[in-house]
C-alpha positions in Angstrom: -7.7 -25.2 35.2 -10.9 -24.3 33.5 -12.3 -21.1 32.1 -15.1 -21.0 34.8 -17.5 -19.5 32.3 -20.6 -20.0 34.4 -18.9 -18.5 37.5 -17.6 -15.5 35.6 -21.2 -14.9 34.4 -22.4 -15.1 38.1 -19.8 -12.6 39.2 -20.8 -10.2 36.5 -24.5 -10.6 37.4 -23.7 -9.8 41.1 -21.6 -6.8 40.1 -24.5 -5.3 38.1 -26.8 -6.1 41.1 -24.5 -4.2 43.5 -24.5 -1.3 41.2 -28.3 -1.3 40.9 -28.5 -1.3 44.8 -26.2 1.7 44.9 -23.4 -0.1 46.7 -20.7 0.9 44.2 -19.7 4.0 42.3 -18.5 3.5 38.7 -15.6 1.1 39.0 -15.1 1.4 42.7 -15.4 -2.1 44.1 -14.4 -5.7 43.4 -15.9 -9.2 43.7 -14.4 -12.7 43.8 -15.3 -16.3 44.2 -12.9 -19.1 45.1 -13.3 -22.4 43.1 -10.9 -24.9 44.5 -7.4 -23.6 44.2 -8.5 -20.8 41.8 -10.1 -17.5 42.2 -12.6 -15.8 39.8 -12.2 -12.1 40.3 -13.2 -8.8 38.7 -10.7 -7.0 36.5 -9.2 -3.7 37.4 -11.3 -0.6 36.5 -14.3 -2.7 35.6 -17.5 -0.6 35.8 -20.1 -2.6 37.8 -23.2 -1.1 36.2 -22.3 -2.6 32.8 -19.8 -5.4 33.8 -19.7 -8.5 31.6 -18.1 -11.9 32.0 -15.1 -10.9 29.8 -14.2 -8.3 32.5 -13.8 -11.1 35.0 -10.5 -13.1 35.2 -9.2 -16.2 36.9 -6.1 -16.3 39.1 -4.4 -18.9 41.3 -4.0 -18.5 45.0 -0.6 -16.9 44.4 -2.2 -14.2 42.2 -0.9 -15.5 38.9 -3.4 -14.8 36.1 -4.7 -18.0 34.4 -7.5 -16.7 32.3 -8.9 -13.4 31.0 -7.5 -10.6 28.9 -7.5 -8.0 31.7 -5.5 -7.5 34.8 -7.2 -8.5 38.1 -8.4 -5.9 40.6 -5.8 -3.8 42.4 -7.2 -5.2 45.7 -6.3 -8.8 44.7 -4.0 -9.2 47.7 -6.9 -8.4 50.0 -9.1 -11.1 48.4 -6.3 -13.7 48.4 -5.5 -12.9 52.0 -9.1 -13.4 53.1 -9.2 -16.8 51.3 -5.9 -17.9 52.9 -6.8 -16.8 56.4 -10.5 -17.7 56.7 -11.0 -20.4 54.1 -14.1 -18.7 52.8 -15.6 -18.9 49.3 -16.5 -15.4 48.2 -15.5 -11.8 48.9 -17.4 -8.6 48.1 -15.7 -5.1 48.4 -17.8 -2.0 47.9 -17.7 1.7 48.4 -21.2 1.7 49.7 -22.1 5.3 50.7 -23.4 4.8 54.2 -20.8 2.2 55.1 -18.1 4.5 53.8 -19.6 7.5 55.7 -19.8 5.6 59.0 -16.2 4.4 58.6 -15.1 8.1 58.5 -16.3 8.8 62.0 -16.2 5.7 64.2 -13.5 3.1 65.1 -16.1 0.4 65.4 -19.8 0.1 64.4 -21.5 -1.2 67.6 -24.0 -4.0 67.5 -27.1 -1.9 67.4 -29.4 -4.6 66.1 -29.4 -8.4 66.6 -29.3 -8.9 62.8 -25.7 -7.7 63.0 -24.9 -11.0 64.7 -25.0 -12.4 61.2 -21.9 -10.3 60.6 -20.3 -11.5 63.9 -21.6 -8.6 66.0 -19.9 -5.2 66.1 -18.0 -4.3 62.9 -14.4 -3.0 63.2 -13.0 -0.2 61.1 -9.6 -1.0 59.6 -7.2 2.0 59.7 -6.6 3.8 56.4 -3.9 2.6 54.1 -3.5 3.3 50.4 -5.6 1.1 48.1 -3.9 -2.0 46.7 -1.2 -2.1 49.3 -0.2 -5.0 51.6 -0.7 -2.7 54.5 -4.3 -2.3 53.6 -4.8 -6.0 53.2 -3.1 -6.7 56.5 -5.2 -4.2 58.4 -8.5 -5.4 56.9 -7.6 -9.0 57.7 -7.1 -8.0 61.4 -10.4 -6.2 61.4 -12.1 -9.3 60.0 -10.9 -11.6 62.7 -14.0 -13.4 64.0 -16.2 -11.3 61.7 -17.7 -11.6 58.2 -17.6 -7.9 57.6 -15.3 -4.9 58.1 -15.3 -1.2 57.4 -12.3 0.4 55.8 -11.5 3.9 57.0 -11.8 6.6 54.3 -12.4 3.8 51.8 -15.3 1.4 51.9 -16.4 -2.0 53.2 -15.7 -5.7 52.7 -17.7 -8.9 53.4 -16.9 -12.6 52.9 -19.0 -15.7 53.1 -19.3 -19.4 52.1 -21.1 -18.4 48.9 -21.3 -15.5 46.6 -25.0 -14.8 47.3 -24.3 -14.9 51.0 -21.4 -12.4 50.6 -23.7 -10.1 48.7 -26.4 -10.4 51.4 -23.8 -9.5 54.0 -22.8 -6.4 52.1 -26.5 -5.3 51.9 -26.9 -6.1 55.6 -23.9 -4.0 56.5 -25.1 -1.0 54.5 -28.5 -1.4 56.3 -26.8 -1.5 59.7 -24.7 1.6 58.9 -27.9 3.4 57.7 -29.7 2.4 60.9 -26.8 3.6 63.0 -26.5 6.9 61.2 -30.2 7.7 61.6 -30.2 6.8 65.3 -27.0 8.9 65.9 -28.7 11.9 64.4 -31.2 11.7 67.2 -28.9 10.8 70.1 -26.5 8.1 71.3 -27.6 4.8 69.8 -28.1 1.9 72.3 -26.1 -1.2 71.5 -26.6 -4.8 72.6 -24.2 -6.0 75.3 -22.6 -9.4 75.4 -25.4 -10.9 77.5 -28.1 -9.7 75.2 -26.2 -10.9 72.1 -25.7 -14.3 73.7 -29.4 -14.5 74.4 -30.2 -14.0 70.7 -27.7 -16.8 69.8 -29.3 -19.1 72.4 -32.8 -18.3 71.1 -31.8 -18.9 67.5 -30.1 -22.2 68.3 -33.2 -23.3 70.2 -35.4 -22.5 67.3 -33.2 -24.4 64.9 -33.4 -27.4 67.2 -37.2 -27.0 67.5 -36.9 -26.4 71.2 -38.6 -23.5 73.1 -36.2 -20.7 74.0 -35.7 -20.1 77.7 -37.8 -17.3 79.2 -36.3 -14.3 80.9 -34.6 -15.3 84.1 -34.4 -19.0 83.4 -31.1 -20.8 83.5 -30.0 -24.0 81.8 
């Protein structure tokens, strides 16, 4: 076990960035990174706007505190559950205003833009449970199945990814998608991409990655 000083500094930097982007309010949110069998995670009641490395602690995958003077976030069970179920490397939980607002009125954020395929497509809303409970963790894990993002009813949002930077980008993308949906819904019923349209985007992206021309409309493989 090490102190993970550099990783704690990175987590603190990310927290201040999330605050600067308006994705958290005061101490409402938490961030973690998995390093092998240990998790570097923000402490409870840490204020993101001024968060420092000494407000980040280290726990093992059972939740036992290994380093740091403060107790880990009350949502530790959620973070550990995501690591155990999905084998990912970073988790970001925010109370981003638009994501939280959308989670108040829909059961699922539809795939209204192809960028949302980076999140896995439509984003499910986990039913409300009290913060810090196993019920909340379980419902969010269900909502995240096959996805890298979920909304939390009357609460906030969570993303996970293979790196801390990627998890932050997912959080920013989710807030953008929720803002887009909100603006469209204020004018009418937003159109969403169906399964065929989503698959066409995936096919085009794979073709581009392989330096092959994407099939034109109507072509079959």
